[in-house]
N, C-alpha and C positions, 0 to 999 in steps of 0.2 A: 197340538195348537198350530195356528198359522203363524208364519214369521212375518215380521214387519216388512212391508214392501216399499219401494221408492215412491209409489203413488200416495202413501199414507205416512209421511214423515212425522206426523204428530202422534202416531200410535207408539206406545212403548214396545220395545222389541219382544216378540212372542205373544202379543195380545191382539185380539180381534176387537172390532167395534162393539160387538155384543158383550164381550167380557168387560170392556171398559165401562159401558153403560150400566150393566148390572152391578159392577163393583161400586160405581158412583152412587147408585140407589142405596146400596148397603151402607156406604159411608154416611150418606145423608140421614138414613134411618138411625144409625148409631149416634150421630150428633143430636138428632131430635130426642132420642131416648135418654141420653146423658143429661141434656138440659131439662127435659121434662121431669126427670127424676128429682131434681132439686126443687122445682117450683110446686109440684103437687104435694110434696112432703111438708113444705112450709105451711100450707093451709091445714093440714091434718095434725100438726104438732099440738095445738091446744087440746084436742080430743085425746091424743096419745098421753099427754101429761096427766089428764084427769084419770085415765085408766091405769097407767103405770106408776104415777106419782113422780116425785123428784123434781119439783118445780125449780128448786135452787140450782139445778144443773141443766136447766132448759137448753142453754146455748151449747152444751158439750156435744150434742148430737151433730150440730152443724160444724163445730170446731174440729171434731175428730175427722169428719169427712174431708174438710178443707185441708187439714194438715197432710193427711196421707196422699190425697190427690195431687197436691202441690209438690210434695217431695218427690213423687214418682215421675213427674213430667220429664225432667232432663234425663233421668235414669232410663226411662222407657224409650226416649228418643235415641239415646246413644246405643242401647242394646238392639234397637231395630236396625241401625246402621251396621252393626256387627253380625247379627244373626238373622236378619231378614224381617221385613215389616209384617208379613202374613202371620208368622209364628207368634210374635208379640201381640198382634192385634187379637188373635183368637184366644190367647191366654188371658188377655185383659177382659175380653167379653165374658169368658167363663167365670173369672173372679167377680166381675160386676153382677152377673146374674145369680151366682151362688150367694153373694152378699145380700142381694135383694130378697132372695128366698128366705134366708135365715133371719133377716131383719123383720120380716113380716111375722115370724114366729116368736119374736121377743116377748119375754114375760116380765122383765124389769127394765128400767131405764139404763142401767149399766150394761145389760146385754145389748140394747139398741145402740148405745154409744160405740161399743166394741165392734158390733156387726157393721155399722155404718162406716167406721174407720177402715175395716177390711174391704168394704165395697168401694171406698175411695181409692184404694190401690188400683182396682180394675178401671175406675173412671179415669184416673190419670193416664193409664196405659192407653185407653181408648182415645182420649183427647189428643195426646201427643201423636199417635199414629194416624188419626183421622186427617190431621193437617198434612202430614207427610204423604199419606196415600193419595190425597188430591194432587199433590205435586208429582207423584209417580205417574198418575194417569194422564196429565196434561202438561205440555210445555209451558213455560212462563207466559208466552204471548197469548195463550188461550186460557190460562189458569184463572184470570181475574173474574170472569163471569161465573165460574163454578165456585170459587171461593166466596163470592158475593152471595150465591145461593146457599152455601153452608151457613154463613152468618144470618141470612134470612130465616133459615130453618131454626136456628137457635133463638132468634127473636120470636118466631111463631110459638115455640114451646113456652116462652115466658108469658105470652099473651093468654094462651088457653090453659096453661098449667094450674094457676090458682083456682079457676072455676071448675076445672076437671077434678082437682083434688078435693074441693069441697063437695062436689056431687058424689064422688066415689065414697067419701067418708060418711056422708049422710045416707046414701042408698045402700051401701054394703057395710063396710067397716074400715077403720084406718089401716088394717092389715093389707088391704088391697091396693093402697097407694104404692106399696113396695112391689107387689106382685104384678101390677098392670103392665110393667115393662118386660116381663119375662117372655111373652109370646113374640114381641117385637125383637128382642135379643136373639131368640132362637132363629128367627128369619134372617137376621143379620149374619149370624154364624154360618148358616147354610149358604147364603149368597157369597160371602167372602171365601169360604172353604172351597166352593165349587168353581168360582169364576176368577178369583184374584190369584195370579201366578206369584210365585216366590221370587220377586225381583231382587237380585243381589249384584254387587260389583265384585270384580276380581281384584286381587292384590291386597286383601284385607290382612291386617296384622294379627297379633295374638288375641287372647280372650279378654273378657271384661276385667276392668281394674277393680277387684273386690275390695282391696284396702281403701282405695279412693272412694268407692261407693259407700262403704261403711262410715268413713270420716264425713262424707257429705251429709248423710242422714243424721249423724250425731251433731253436726253443726247446725243444720237447718231446723230440725224438730224443736229443740229448746228455744230457738229464736221465735218460731211461730207460736209456741205455747206462751212465751213471754208477751208477745204482741197481742195475743188473744185474751190473756188473763189480766194483763196490766190495767189498772184502773177499774177492773170489774171484780175479779176474784181476790186480787191483792193490790195494795198501793204500788205505784210505779217504783218507788224507792225502797220497797220492802226487800228483805233478804232473799226470798224465793225468786222474785223477778230479776233482781240484780245478779243472783247466782246463775240463773238460766242464761242471761246475756253473757256473763263471763265465760261459762262453759262453752257456749256457742262460739264465742270469739276465739277461744283457744283451739277448738276443733276446726274452725275455719282456717286458721293459720296452718294447722297440721295438714288439712286437706290440700291447700295450695302447694305445700312442700311435696306431698306425695304425687300430686298431679304433674309437677314439673319433672319428676323422675320416671313417670310411667310411660311405657311404650304405647298403650292405648288408653289415654286419660278419659275419664268420664266427661269432663268439659275441656276440650282442646283449646288452650289459651291462644293458639295461633289464630283462632277465629277473630280475636279482638284486634288483630292487625288489619283486618278487613274493615275499612271505615264505614262501609254501607251497613254491615252487621252491627257494629258498635253503636252508630248513631240511631239506627232503627230500633235497637233494643232499648236505648235510652228513651226514645220518644214513646215507645209502647209502655215502658215502665211508668213514665210520667202520666200518660193517658190513663193507665190502669189506676194509678194513685188518685188522679183527679176524678175519674169516673166512678169507681166503686166507693172511694172514700167519701164522696159527697152525695151520690144519688140516694143513699140509704136515708138521708135526711129529708127528702122530698115529701114522703108520706107524713113525716112528723110535722113539717111546715103546714100542710093542709089541715091536719087534725088539730095540732096544738095552737097554731096562729090564726088560721082562717075558720076554725071551728067545724070542719067537716067531720062526718062520722068515719069510723075505722074502715068500713067497706068502701065508702066514696074516696077516702084518701088513698087507699091502696089501688083503686082503679085508675088513678092519675098516672101511674107508671105505664099504663097501656099505650097512651100517645107516644111516649118515648120509645117503646119497643116497635111501634108502627113506623116511627121516624127512622129508627135504626134499620128496620127491614128495607124501607125504601132507599135509604142512603147506601146501604151495602149492595143492593141490587144494581143501582145506577152506577156506583163506583166500580163494581166488577165489570159491568158492560163497557164502560169507558176505558178501563184498563186494557181490555181485550180488543176493542174496536178503534181506539183513538191513539194508538202508538205506545201505550204503556208509560205515560208520563206520571209515574208514581210520586215524584216530588211535588209536582203541581197539584195533584189530587190530594196529597197529604196536607199541603198548605191550605187548600179549600176546606178540607174536613176539620183541621185544627182551628181554622178561622171561624167556621160555623159553630164548633163546640165552644170556642172562647166567647163568641157573641151570646150564645145561649146561656152559658154560665154567668156572664156579666149581667144579663137581664134577670136571671133568677136571683143573683145577689142583690139586685135593686128592689126585689119584691118586699112588701111590708103588709101589716094587717089590713090595709085598705085595698090590696091588690085583688082584682076580680078573677074568677075562675078562667074566663076566656083568655085573658092575657097570660095567665100562668101556663095554660095548656100550650099556647103558641111558643112560649119560651122553652118548654120541655120538649116539644116536637123538634124545634131547631137544634137543641142539644143532641137529641137522638139521631137526627140526620147527620150531624157532624161526626158522631161516634161511628155510625154506619159507614160513612165514606172512608174513615181511617182504617177500619178493621182489615180489609183485604190488602191495603197498599204496602205496608211495611213488611209483612210476611212474604209477599211475592217478591219484593225488592231483595230481600235476604236470600230467598230460594234461588233467585236468578244470579246471585253473586257467589254462591258456594258450589263446590263439586258435589256430585251425587253421593259420594261416600260419606259426606257430612250433612246430607240433607235432613235426615231425621233429627240429628243433634241440633242443628241450627233452628229448625222449625219448632222443636219442643222448647228450646230456650226462649223463643219469642213468646210463646204461651206462658212459660214460667215467669218471664219478666212482668207480664201483665198481671198475673196472679199475685206475685210478691208485691207489686205496686199497690194492688187493691188491698191486700192485708195490711201493709204499712199505712196506707191512706186511712183505713178504718180506725186504726189505733191513734194516729196523729190528729185526725180531724175530730175524733171523739174527745181528745184532750182539749183541743181548741174550742169546741162548742161548750164544754162544761165550764171552762175558765171564763169564757166570754159571757155566758149566761149568768154566772155568779156575780161578775162585776156589773153587768147591765141591770140585773134585778135590783141590786142595792142602789143603783143610780136612779131608776124609775120609781122605786117605792118611796112614798112620802115619809118624812122623818117621824111623824106622829105614829104611823103604823109600825115603824121599826121598833119604837119603844113599847108599843102595846103588845106586839107579837112576842117579844123577848128573844134573847140570843139563841136559845136552844131550838125553838121551832123555826126561827129565821135561818139558822144554819141548815136545817133539814130542807127548807124550801129552796135554798140556793144550790143545793146539791142535786136536786131531782125535780124537774118540772112535770112529773107524772100527773099532777093534779089537772093539767091542761088536757090530757087525753083520757082521763077517767071520770065519768059522770059521778060515780060513787064518791071519789075523793073530793070532787067539787061540792057535793052535798055536805060532806063532813066539814069542809072549810067554811061553808056558809053557815052551818049550824054553830060552829065555834064562834063566829063573829056575831051572830044573832043573839047569842047568850050574853054578849057584852052590853047590849042596849038597843034602843030603837034604830040607831044608825048602823047597825051591824051589817045589814044587806049591802048598804052603800060601800062600807069598808071592804067587804068581801069582793065586791065588783072591782074596787080599786086595786086590790091585790092581784086578782086575775088579769086585769088589764096590764099591770106592771109585768107580770109573768109573760104575757103574750108579746109585749114589746121587747122584753129581754130575750125571749126565745127567737123572735124574728131577727134581732141583732146578732145573736149567736150563730144562727144558721146562715145569715148573710155573710158573716166573717168566714165561715167554712167555705162558702162558694167563692169568696174573694181569693182565698188561698188556692182553691182548685183552679181558678182562672190564672193565677200566677204560674202554676205548674204547666198549664197548657201553653201559655205564652213562652215559657222556656223551651217547651217542645217545639213550638213554632219557629223559634230562633234556631234551634238545632236543625230543623228541617231545611233551612237555607244552605246548610253545609253538606247536605246529602248528595253524594255523587249519583247521577242518573245515567245508567247504561241501558242500551236497547234490550228489550226482552227477547230471549231466544225463541225461535219458532220451531225448535226441535228439542228432543231430549238429549241430555248429556249424562249418560250412564257411566262414562269412563272416568278414570282419575285424571286430574289436571297434570300435564307434563311439567317437569321441573323448570323447563325453559320458559313456560308461560308464567310460572310463579315469579320469575325474575323480571319479566317484562311488566307485570302488573302487580304492584304491591298490595292492591286491594283484593286480589283474588287469592283465596287460601290455597 
């Protein structure tokens, strides 16, 4: 290999322009493959359930993948710092592709759940290392435009994934939605193996903290299971859910004790003395909670409140992804070309996201499609602007020996925020819907329906998204007399108003979270983005001069 020359200070040591370009292409293909994997499968799941059965455990397929991929993120990031990015990346690719292959051969839903959970391990390793590899390839001053491209690739897969998944399922079979990524993955493995050097730092300490790693998994998995099952599989105050949270808390305390004694901790707590890392992780956590926790309700609003079909309501997420792609591309370009003012761009992105969420919260059953689309695009642009900013800010503030760890913890914070947001906002929506429905429903109808069926209606607004359920409701009221049709329409109208109020409340709380993130952004220290790589360890004298530098 050619060595880095003074004329090319932006090239990592030992890399050529060709190696860097090909490695970037491989990383982008990996990001596209990982994101596409989730979107194409979502479209095929109804057909999979018909063939394999197990509708009661429909969500377990996604839950298993989410838990393993989330848990692995910080582990993979730390191990890549200790043992090299290339090795972990190739192992992750191999696990992901093997998981895709065996998932396509599933004969029962339980097999699919287990195989997808196994594939999630590889996905988490890929995601953690893709972010870090981008940092390996480009210094912080150049990194923005390429990080923006990565986010754009992720948005592109979200746009084409549902359509592609439906076409594959209808043209071939659902098995191929798992196998379609295998050729892409083999190309990625070839490119990374041949062109990406094994970049490492000198002066690394001992091996991985196995005890800390085990405690971390035992602390996080029960918590994620409780957040996924609470209010769905089991009541929140049931013994299984409370037991999972209690065990998770105990193992979390044990994990902290172990980490403080470890020579090579899984999560170096010294990172949290870095104010840029701490504030950035907080902001990304709040963004993830507000974004993932609320966006899932947009299709429900269009279908349940505005009366759109399932196909049309799902397509309204496309404008958000297009806005995200545009925002991330522009944000990355400005970061690289306008001096790297990540605090200013973060403020603009959070402000745009807050405006979009506020406008969405103000929508009601009379809102037109055009206005709704504009609100969604504005929110997507804000999310896109935010995505590259804080990761690059963190990568610019930590030494190379902790680059993989810090980068993966940023992705981890966003993922955990999204998981928590889904659980919390689900509770908020259900509670608000119940109260609002009772408020909007006329007293005469409450007496006529009776407490048993009234309780069922307040717990599940499914009748608004199911034409068959609406027909049953109308049939019930028509059997009561000539005014039955009018009464059924009154019930449906009350449910639409209640669902609108419930979803509005969700977006109000999402807005509050983003405003808290915006306030935190004002305290974010802004330091110039480096125009060169920093592969060495930070001298102890530099640590003493700058408390924010780990």
